[in-house]
C-alpha positions in Angstrom: 28.5 -151.9 2.9 28.4 -149.8 0.0 26.0 -146.6 -0.4 24.9 -145.8 -4.1 22.7 -143.2 -5.8 19.4 -142.8 -5.0 18.2 -142.7 -8.7 14.4 -143.2 -8.7 12.8 -146.1 -10.8 12.9 -145.0 -14.5 12.6 -148.6 -16.0 10.4 -148.6 -19.2 9.6 -151.6 -21.6 9.2 -151.4 -25.1 7.8 -147.6 -26.5 8.1 -146.3 -23.1 5.2 -148.6 -21.4 6.0 -149.6 -18.1 7.8 -152.8 -17.7 5.3 -154.1 -15.2 2.4 -153.9 -17.5 4.4 -154.9 -20.8 5.0 -158.2 -19.4 2.1 -159.0 -17.3 1.2 -162.4 -19.5 4.3 -164.0 -19.3 5.3 -162.9 -15.6 2.2 -164.1 -14.2 3.2 -167.9 -15.9 6.9 -167.2 -14.5 5.8 -166.6 -11.0 3.4 -169.6 -11.1 6.0 -171.6 -11.9 8.5 -170.4 -9.3 5.8 -170.5 -6.7 6.4 -173.9 -4.4 3.6 -176.2 -4.7 2.4 -176.3 -1.3 -0.9 -177.8 -0.4 -3.9 -175.9 -1.7 -1.9 -173.6 -4.4 -3.9 -170.6 -5.2 -6.2 -170.9 -2.5 -3.1 -171.0 0.0 -1.7 -168.2 -1.5 -4.5 -166.1 -1.1 -5.0 -167.2 2.3 -1.3 -166.3 3.2 -1.5 -163.0 1.3 -4.6 -161.8 3.4 -3.2 -162.8 6.9 0.4 -161.6 6.2 1.7 -158.2 6.8 2.3 -157.2 3.2 -1.1 -156.2 2.6 -0.4 -152.7 2.5 2.8 -153.3 0.2 0.6 -155.2 -2.4 -2.1 -152.5 -2.5 0.7 -149.7 -3.4 2.3 -152.1 -5.7 -0.7 -152.9 -7.6 -1.9 -149.1 -7.5 1.6 -148.4 -9.2 0.7 -150.5 -12.0 2.2 -154.0 -11.0 -0.4 -156.9 -11.5 -1.9 -157.8 -8.2 -1.8 -161.5 -8.5 1.9 -161.4 -9.6 2.8 -159.3 -6.7 0.6 -161.4 -4.3 2.1 -164.6 -5.3 5.9 -163.2 -4.6 4.9 -162.6 -1.0 2.8 -165.5 -0.8 6.4 -167.5 -1.4 8.3 -165.3 1.1 5.4 -166.5 3.6 5.9 -170.1 2.8 9.7 -169.9 2.9 12.1 -170.0 5.8 11.0 -168.0 8.8 14.3 -166.0 8.8 13.1 -164.5 5.5 9.4 -163.2 6.9 8.7 -159.7 8.0 10.9 -158.1 10.5 10.9 -154.6 11.6 14.9 -155.1 12.6 16.0 -154.2 9.0 14.5 -150.8 9.6 15.4 -150.5 13.3 19.1 -151.3 12.2 19.1 -148.7 9.8 17.7 -146.1 12.2 20.1 -147.1 15.1 22.9 -146.6 12.7 21.5 -142.9 11.4 20.9 -142.3 15.2 24.2 -143.2 16.6 25.8 -141.3 13.6 23.8 -138.1 14.7 23.6 -138.3 18.4 26.5 -140.5 19.9 29.4 -140.4 17.5 32.6 -138.7 18.9 32.6 -134.8 19.4 33.9 -132.9 16.1 37.3 -132.1 18.0 38.1 -135.6 18.5 37.0 -136.4 14.8 38.8 -133.5 13.3 42.2 -135.2 14.6 43.2 -136.4 11.2 45.3 -139.1 10.8 48.7 -138.7 8.6 48.2 -141.9 6.8 44.7 -142.4 5.6 42.7 -144.9 6.8 41.9 -148.3 5.4 40.0 -151.6 6.0 42.8 -153.8 6.9 40.9 -156.9 6.5 40.9 -156.2 2.4 44.5 -156.2 2.4 45.7 -159.3 4.0 47.6 -161.9 1.8 44.5 -164.0 1.4 42.5 -161.3 -0.1 45.3 -160.1 -2.1 45.7 -163.6 -3.5 42.3 -163.5 -4.6 42.4 -160.3 -6.4 45.7 -161.5 -8.0 44.0 -164.5 -9.3 41.1 -162.6 -10.8 43.3 -160.2 -12.1 45.6 -162.8 -14.0 43.2 -165.1 -14.7 40.8 -162.9 -16.6 42.8 -161.1 -19.4 40.4 -161.0 -22.3 37.7 -159.8 -19.9 39.4 -157.1 -18.3 40.8 -156.1 -21.7 37.7 -155.8 -23.3 36.6 -153.7 -20.0 39.2 -151.1 -20.0 39.1 -150.6 -24.0 35.4 -149.7 -23.3 35.2 -147.8 -20.2 38.8 -146.4 -19.9 38.9 -147.6 -16.1 42.1 -149.5 -15.0 41.8 -153.2 -14.7 43.8 -152.9 -10.9 41.1 -150.5 -10.0 38.0 -152.4 -11.3 39.5 -155.4 -9.5 40.1 -153.7 -6.3 36.4 -152.4 -6.4 34.8 -155.9 -6.7 37.3 -157.4 -4.1 36.2 -154.8 -1.3 32.7 -155.2 -2.3 32.3 -158.8 -2.4 35.8 -160.6 -2.5 34.9 -161.0 -6.1 31.7 -162.7 -5.8 32.6 -165.0 -2.9 30.4 -162.7 -0.3 27.1 -161.7 -1.7 24.9 -161.8 1.4 22.4 -164.4 2.8 19.2 -162.8 2.7 17.0 -162.0 -0.2 17.4 -158.4 -1.4 13.2 -158.6 -2.0 12.7 -159.4 1.2 15.2 -156.5 2.8 13.6 -154.2 0.9 10.3 -155.1 1.5 10.5 -155.5 5.1 11.9 -152.0 5.2 9.4 -150.6 2.7 6.6 -152.0 5.0 8.0 -150.5 8.4 6.4 -147.0 8.1 5.0 -146.3 11.2 7.0 -145.4 14.6 5.4 -148.0 16.9 7.1 -150.5 14.7 10.4 -150.0 15.7 9.8 -147.9 18.9 10.8 -150.6 21.7 14.6 -150.3 20.1 14.8 -146.8 21.2 13.1 -147.5 24.6 16.7 -147.3 26.6 17.8 -144.1 24.6 15.4 -142.0 26.7 14.4 -139.9 23.8 13.4 -136.5 23.8 10.5 -135.3 21.6 12.6 -133.8 19.3 14.5 -136.6 18.4 11.7 -139.3 18.4 10.4 -136.6 15.4 13.8 -136.6 14.0 13.8 -140.6 13.9 10.2 -140.7 12.6 10.6 -138.6 9.6 13.9 -140.4 9.0 12.0 -143.5 9.0 9.6 -142.1 6.8 11.9 -141.0 4.3 13.9 -144.6 4.4 10.5 -146.5 3.9 9.8 -144.2 0.9 13.8 -145.2 -0.4 13.1 -148.7 0.2 9.5 -148.8 -1.7 11.5 -147.2 -4.9 14.4 -149.5 -4.7 12.0 -152.4 -4.3 10.1 -151.6 -7.4 13.4 -151.3 -9.3 14.3 -154.6 -8.3 10.9 -155.9 -9.6 12.0 -154.4 -12.9 15.3 -155.3 -13.1 14.7 -159.0 -12.2 11.6 -159.5 -14.1 13.0 -157.4 -17.0 15.8 -159.9 -17.4 14.1 -162.8 -16.7 15.8 -163.7 -12.9 13.6 -164.6 -9.9 13.2 -161.2 -7.4 13.4 -163.9 -4.6 16.4 -165.4 -5.8 18.9 -162.6 -5.5 20.9 -162.3 -2.4 21.6 -159.0 -1.1 23.4 -156.8 1.4 22.3 -155.6 4.6 20.3 -152.7 2.5 19.4 -154.5 -0.3 22.6 -154.0 -3.0 23.1 -156.9 -5.1 25.6 -158.6 -7.3 29.3 -158.6 -7.5 29.6 -155.2 -8.0 26.7 -154.4 -5.1 24.6 -152.0 -6.9 21.2 -150.6 -5.5 18.5 -151.7 -7.6 18.0 -148.4 -9.1 21.5 -148.4 -10.1 20.9 -151.9 -11.7 18.3 -150.4 -14.0 19.8 -147.3 -14.6 23.5 -148.8 -15.4 23.0 -152.3 -15.9 25.0 -153.6 -19.0 24.9 -157.0 -20.9 28.4 -157.7 -20.8 28.4 -161.2 -22.0 25.8 -160.7 -24.7 23.3 -163.3 -23.6 20.5 -160.6 -23.8 20.0 -159.9 -20.2 21.6 -158.1 -17.4 22.8 -160.4 -14.5 24.9 -158.5 -12.0 25.9 -162.0 -10.4 27.9 -162.6 -13.4 31.7 -161.5 -14.0 31.1 -159.5 -17.3 27.9 -158.0 -16.5 28.9 -156.7 -12.9 32.5 -155.4 -14.6 30.8 -153.6 -17.4 27.9 -152.5 -15.1 30.4 -150.8 -12.9 32.4 -149.2 -15.7 29.3 -147.7 -17.0 28.7 -146.1 -13.6 31.9 -144.7 -13.2 32.3 -143.2 -16.6 28.9 -141.8 -16.3 30.2 -140.4 -13.0 33.1 -138.7 -14.3 35.5 -141.2 -15.0 38.1 -140.0 -17.8 40.8 -142.1 -19.1 44.0 -141.0 -17.1 43.1 -139.1 -13.6 45.0 -137.6 -10.8 44.4 -138.8 -7.1 41.9 -136.5 -6.1 39.7 -136.9 -9.4 39.7 -140.4 -8.7 38.5 -140.0 -5.2 35.5 -137.8 -6.5 34.6 -140.5 -8.8 34.9 -143.3 -6.0 32.8 -141.2 -3.7 29.8 -141.7 -6.1 30.4 -145.3 -5.7 30.4 -145.3 -1.9 30.6 -142.3 0.6 33.1 -143.5 2.8 36.7 -142.2 2.9 38.0 -145.3 4.3 36.2 -147.3 1.5 37.9 -145.0 -1.0 41.6 -145.4 0.2 41.2 -149.3 0.8 40.2 -149.6 -3.0 43.2 -147.2 -4.0 45.6 -148.7 -1.9 44.6 -152.3 -3.2 44.7 -151.0 -6.7 48.2 -149.9 -6.3 49.3 -152.9 -4.9 47.7 -155.0 -7.6 49.5 -152.7 -10.2 52.9 -153.2 -8.5 52.3 -156.8 -8.5 51.6 -156.5 -12.1 54.9 -155.3 -12.9 56.7 -158.4 -11.2 54.8 -160.8 -13.1 53.7 -160.7 -16.8 50.2 -161.0 -17.5 49.0 -164.0 -19.6 
């Protein structure tokens, strides 16, 4: 999954007023219309909020200026929804296990230093089926891609390669609500909530302290991303609970973390809102991100890698994107663009 920048929430409404306060009136009405009409309505929602594990998060969001009733209604909907979308410490646990393995269990430095002559790639992203999907998009969206290249200066083949590696150009967007993922991580801020996952590790006091510190950092990060998701969704007339996300809450065809959706989102199709699940908005938002992080027209390979590293901190990811872009470019010479 992609790793993006850690820009803090900066979404603002008109004249600098926080978006959450600026839109409270219509927001309440909108959330009420989204809420499932189950049983006792408001009474049921209040009861669920009082008995669910989200109370601390609701209080924190309210303290930060979000309307408490609006936020409570969202979490009540989560509790009334499918059980697999309810609170779970597994989201944070999965992240902490990955961090632990990377720090304490990966191969020794001497083995890692044995660099391959050919840079590694994700082979599953370069299969004939995946190449066909990418070519179909490249050939079938001539006007959209022309506008994209003209505005941002990023080669069309590279843009299509990124979307292909990220989500198979929208075919794989995640199955869990990004709101739920981020809320679960933000709410899992105490070591006791994840301690059972590390029983067999035989943790030293030093390693446990390191994990607890990383947990606190990740919980705060998830909270900032959760607020950015609320700002992005509600500011663009989207239901916060209906945005599927990656394992760590990235959204859209271009897989932006919500803070980057707020910071770099572009209304590419001119419909008055930013929706990263539409092709035009995802493409132009990606172009804005790449340009803001150093893309400048023609670039050598090393410079391309530096910019792509800002999109995803993985050497394998970068080499896969560049390899796919090269192959798409080569195939373009063999077939006339429409």
